[in-house]
Every structure is written in C-alpha cells, then in structure tokens.
N, C-alpha and C positions, 0 to 999 in steps of 0.2 A: 508460479502456480499455473496449472494448465486448465483450459476450458474444455468441457466435454464436446465431442465433435458435433453432436446435435445442437448444442447451445451455440457453438461457434458459427455453424451454418445459419442459424436463425439470426444471429447478430449481423453476420455478413450480408444476409438478405436485407436486413434493416438498413444497412448503409446505402443500399441502392435507392432507398426511398428518401434520402436526405434532401434532394431538391425540393421536397414538400415543406422544408423548414422555412423560416421567415425570409423575405426577399433579400437579394444580394444588395449590400451597400458597400461601395468601393471607397477605400481610403484614398485621399487625394495624393499623399506623398509616400505612403507605406502600406503594403509592399508593392514594389514595381517588378519583382522577379520571384522565382520560386523560393520557398522557405524550407529549410531542413528541420525536422523534429527528431532528435536523436533519442532512441529508446535503448536502455541498457539491459534489456531482457529479450528472450527469443520471441518470435511470432507466435500468436495463438493464446498467450496468457492474458490475464485481466489488464495488466499495465499496457500491453501492446494494443489490445482492442480499445481501451480507453483513449489511447493516443490517436488511433485511427478515427474514432468517433469525432473527437474535437478537431482533428486535422481535416476531415471531410467537411465539417461545418465551416471552418475558417476558409477553406478553399472556395466554398460557395459564397461566403460572405465577402471576401476580398477579391475574388476573381483571379487569384494566383494560386498555384499548387502549394500545398503544405505536405511535403514528402516525408513519409515515415522511414527512418533509417535505423534498422536494428543493429546495435553494437554490443551484444552480450559479452560478459567477461568480468571476472573479479568483483562479483556482487555489484555491478553497475559502475564500478570505478573507471573502467575503460571508456565508457560512453561519456561520463562526466568530464573526464580529462579532455576528450575531443571538443566538447563545448567550451570548456574553460580556455582552451588554446585557440578558439575561433575568433574572428573579428567581432567586436561588440557592435554590430550593426543591425541586429534584429533578424538576420537571415539564417542563423543557426540557434536553435532552441533545444532545451533538454526536457525530457519527461523525468520529473523528480518525485521521490517518495521517501518514506521513513528510512529506507535502506541507506540513503546518503547521510542522514543525520547519525545513524549508527556507525557507519564506516569512518566518520570523522574522528572517532576515538579508537575504534577497533583496529585500524591500520596505523602503524607507527610512521611510515615513510611515504605518505601520499605526496604527489607532486603538485598539490593544490590544497587550498583551504576551502572547503565547501561553503561554509557560512559567509566567508569573505568574498569568494570568487564567483559565486552564482547569485544573480539577482532574482528574487522571487517575482514572478510575473502574475500568475493566477493559480489558485487552487482549483482542482476539478471535482474531487469527491472524497468522502470519508467512509469508513466501515469499521465495525468492531472485529476483534478476534474472538474466538470462542474457546473457553476451557472445556475440553471434551475428553471423554474417557471411553475405554473399551466397554461395550454394552454389558459385559458380564461383571464388571467391577461393582461391588455393593455400595455405591455412593450415588446420591441424587442431588445433594446440595453442597455448597462450598464448605460449610462446617463439617458435613460428613466426610468430604474429601480431605480436609486438613487433619481431622482426627484419624482417618485411615492412613494417611501418609506418615503421620507421627508414630502410629503404631507399627508401621512397616518402614521405618527410617532406613534409607540406603538401599531399599529393595524395589522402589518404584522407578520405572524408566520413563523418561520424558522425551518424546520424539520432537525433532524440529527439521526444518528444511536446510539446515546447515549452521555451522558456527557463525554467530553474529547475525543470523537472519532475524526478521521481526518476530517470528515464532519463538526463536530461542530467547531473545532478550525479554519478551513478554513473560516467558516462563521464569527467567532469572529474577525479574522484578517481583513476581509472585512469591518465589522462594524467599527472597529477602524480606518481604513485608509480612508473609504468613508464618515464617520461621519453620519451613518444612525442608526436608532433604530429598530432592529428586535427582536421579542420575540422568544426565543429559546424553541422549543418543542422536548424534547428527546424521542426517541423510542427505543425499544429493537431490534435493527437491522435495516438494510437497507430496507428490504421488506415491513414492515408495514409503514415505513416513506414514501416510494414511493407510496404505495396504497393511503395514505391520501393526498399526493401531487396531484395525478391524480384526486382524488375526490374533491379537492378544500378545504379540511379541513385545510390545510396549504398552504401557497402561494409560498414558495421558499425553495430550498434545494441546498446545495453544495454536489454533490455526485461524486464518482469515475466513470470514463467514462465507464468501463466495466459493471457496474451495470445498467447504465441508457441508454446506446446507443440504445438498441432495442426500448425503449419507446420514445426516441427522434425521431428516424427514423419513428416510427408509428404515430407521431404527438400527442402522449398522454401527453407529457410535452414539453416545449419549451426551447431549449438551448440558453441562452443569451450570455455566454462567457465561455472560459476555463481558468483555474487558472494558467497555466504554462506561462513562458515568451514567448514561441513560440506557434503558432497555432498547433493544432493536425491534423495529416494526416487523421485521421478518420472523422474529422469534419472540413475540410479545409475552409469552408465559415464562421465558427463561430470565432469571434475575441477573443483576450485575454482580461482578465480584465485589465492587465497592460497597454493596449492601451488607457484606459480611467482613470485608477487609477494608475499613475506611481509608479513603484516599487513593485506592488503586484505580487507575484510569489509563488505558492504552487505546489510542485511536490509530488505525491504519489510514493513511492519506496519500493522495497523488496530486501532482500539479505540474505547472510549466515554469521553467527557469530560463535565464539567459546569461551570457557572459557579463561579468562586472564591467561597468562603463557603458552598457547599452543605454542609449538616450531615453530620458524619462518619458518623452512624448510617445516613443514606440512602446514602452512598457505600459503606459496608460491606455494606449489604443488597443493593445492586445487584451489587457485586463477588461476593458469595457466590453469588447466584442465577445470574449470568452464568457463573461458573466451573463451577457445577453443570451448566448447560446444555451447556457445551463438553465436559464429561466424558461426555455422553450419546452412545452409539454412533450414534444416528440423526442428531444434529446434526453430529457429527464427519464422518459420511459426506457430508452435504450440503455442508459446507465443503470437503471433499475434491473434490467435483464442481467447485468453483471453482478447483481446482489449488493450494489453500493448506492450511496445517497449523494447527490450533487452538493457541492459546498462552495458557493461563490463567496469570495473574500476580496478585499482591497489588497494591493501589494503590501501595504504596511501591516495589515492584519495577518496576511500570509507569512510575512517575515517574522512576526511575533510568534506564530505557531511553530515555525521552523526552529527559532532560537530556543523556545521552550522544550521542544522535542530533543534537540541536540544536547541541552543541559541535562535532561532526564536520563538519556541513554549513556552519557558520559559517566554519571554517577553509578549507574547499574553495572556498566562494563568494568569500571575500576573496582567496584565492590566485589564483583564475581571473578576478577582477575582474568578476563577474557582476552584472547589474542587471535588474530586471523591466522588461518593455516599458512 
C-alpha cells in the first residue's frame, strides 16, 4: 500500500522531531553496533514508515543505528528468508505482518517455516480492513450487500492487491462465512485496485483502513463495514462485519521478529523498549497519522496472535483452494 506524498512528507518531517521523545537509555550489553531491520516492502508504504518510526526511536533509545533495509519481493518472503538465515544475535530483525502468516500456507515450497523460524519480539500496531463498495452500488449495510451479492451471484467483482494478499484472504473469509459468490480480480498492488473500484470496473474490495480512508471521507467509495470485532475510532459510525456475520474478525497487524535462537534477554530488552516507545504520546500520534493504533504486547502474547492468525488463514486458503502465482 502506498502513502500519499503529502502524508509521507508530513510523517517524514515528524521523524526529525524524534529527539523530543523520552531520554536516551543505553543498554549495557545490547546493542553495541548497528542493527538491521529488514522490511519486505518498498519504501513509502505504511509498513516501511512504521519500521522507520520505531527504528528512529530505538536508535535514540540505545545510541546505536537501527538501519532500515528494504528487501521487497515474493510478498515479503525474500526479506523473511534473509532474516531466517542471519545469525541469531539480535543484530538482524524483521518487520513482520499478516502477510507472513498467509504465506506460510499459500506457498508450498518456502525454504523456512515462519512460525518455527521467526521469534516474535514485539507487536507495533493493528488496524481494521474495510468492506467498501463502489459509491453507485445500491447497498449501505452488510445485509444489503449479502442480499445484492446473492441476487447477482457470479457477477460481482472483488478487487485485491494480489493473490494471497491480506485484502484477498479477508474477502475469501467473508465469502466462506456469508455464503456469497464474488469473482476475485487480483491487481499488482492497492493503488490500481482502488482506481478501478472508484471507476466501477470492480464493485467491492476489502482494503486496509489507512489506504482507503481518504477516499471514504471524500465519498469516492462507500464503507459498508470494518473487519475487526470492534468498531474503528476513525470510522465510528461504520459497523463491524461481525454485527451481521457473527464470528467474522480480521485484524491487520505489524510487528518485529528475530531469527530463531535469538537470546531471550535480547528479545525481552527489545520488547520492553519498543513497548515503552509505543506508550509515548509522540510516537502514538505518529502511528495515528498512518491510520493505525499502537498495540504493545509481550512476546508470548504476540506469539499467540501470530499462531492464531496462521491457523485462521490456513483454513481459509485451503477452503478456497488458493495457490501463489
């Protein structure tokens, strides 16, 4: 997903103010040299900017550079493998999100096992996806949409950012639970999918809130419901899908991982300092500019979230018969 230039510049300017965050506290034994944070997505997107926000904070906190290294490719698999193959010493970290839990089942021949080979260090944020439709579609609620989709079975086109993307599997879960027939139309990224949704070439999309909120507010697309169990503070009047389809719950999340075998004391140090950063009002505000909500968790709670996510998407991918390109 891409961030609008004006928003990117505003966030970039905010990074320059990071020295105003809480005073530097240097760890006695870690880190003693620069740390790499590998991001499996191009610069300028929400994942990249989130990594840079926390990287800047940690650089100030520890007095050592946390260097962001973008390694896009194969839906973040390239970056994940770089981290898995790196020494488990805390000096190579991964920016992880729900893409990796999806990939664990979507790809048949990965050279690693994400749940086994990546240690959850700290979660950063969560956000809902939004069930949104072309503004001319005569539906305003989830029951409206389900009825319309059933009356037009096989004729409704559902856009996504690509096969196996979070947008795609969120839609497949909805199809499975609501019993509707939507034709999946994969795009190479969020931007072209949104363009065709606005133009009416496709009728529906499940998209991350930060990518779509400006279009929703401008009336270019209509938000029908959010995917999380609770309503979003950014769209308080928009209901949840679960209010009409009980049990439906999809959360977009992002966090930090490390190679298996990374010493527990390093994981605990990073978790403690990252959670302290997420509690900072200034860092909270900067993440809010991305349209996301900070989500401090312990390593154990973060591991539980990842395991639950992986199990959920495994069932959906197998049910829908999805395979990577």
